[in-house]
C-alpha positions, 0 to 999 in steps of 0.5 A: 685743263678746262679751255683750250688755249687760243692759239692766235692768241698765244700760241703758234710757239710757247717757251717754258722754263724749269720745263723738265718737271713739276710746275713746268713740265704740266705748264708744258703739256697743257699748252701743247693740249692746245697745239700750240708748239712748245719750247722748253728750258731747264738744264737737264736735256735728257729730260727735256728731249724725254719731254718733248718727244712725249707731247710730241707724239702725244698732242701733233705739236713741234718741241725744242729742247733747249739746255740752258742754266737761267743762273749764268750772265748773258744766258738770254743772248743764247735764249734769243738766237735759239728762238729768233726764228719763231713767233712764240706767244706765251712766255711761262717764266718758272726756272727758281730754287730754294736756298732755305736755311738760317739767313747768317748760316747760309754762303753770301756767294750762295745768296747771291747765286740764288738771288740772280737766278729767282730775279734777273734771270725773270727781269732778262726772259720778261724784257727780251720776250715782252718787247716782242709779245708788245709789238706783234701786240697780242700774247701772255707773259705769266711769272711763278712766285711764291707763296712767300712772297706775300710775308717774311718767311723765317729760313726762307728770308732770301727766297721770300724777297727775291719772289716780292720782286716777282709779284709786283713786277708781275703787277705792274708788267700787268698794268703797262703790257695791257694796252699793248694785249699781251696779258701778264699773270703772276701765279703763286703756287702753294706747297707741293708735292714735288720740288720747290719751297715745299720740298724745301720743307722736307729736306734741302735739295741735295743734287743741284738738278732739282733746282728746276722742280716745282710742283704741279698746277692747272692754268686757268688762263693768263 
């Protein structure tokens, strides 16, 4: 990280979904390096706790590890309840999973579940925490999309469509939230070494726990 995040603008707490590995983990580390406490959200509680302990010791920050499945309807109520007592100034909405393959050969229920995770989870998080950020009149939202949203990619039709939603949502909210002092940024990472769409070209995820794994990215500021 070249410059520390402004703790008054984006602290004292940040929330990162899909934080157990990959891009989410790297965001959490770099946010903590700025002295901002971090709420870590993903399905794998052990990995979240391990990351939390590491960044707490290295950067002298507090952490909360929340094991949640963001593909489940109604998850936002539990997430809201678990964070209602802290002041969150930065939200990184990163959880998601690709399901590559020939569209007509993929199970429709699987496509629907993937679409819920890759769109509705971002919507719920953005709406709930966006309202809180707007009320405090400072802070930031970072939505993790994909380069695949810019064009229709064969064998990633559903995933690309979901990412196109994220990009459009983020671009619109950038203008809506700016007068309220809230920055909205969409990060479209390219193919990465670990997890996410980049790994999908090599092999489909053979473990459901890979769903929140993406690559690594450096924070350049909202």
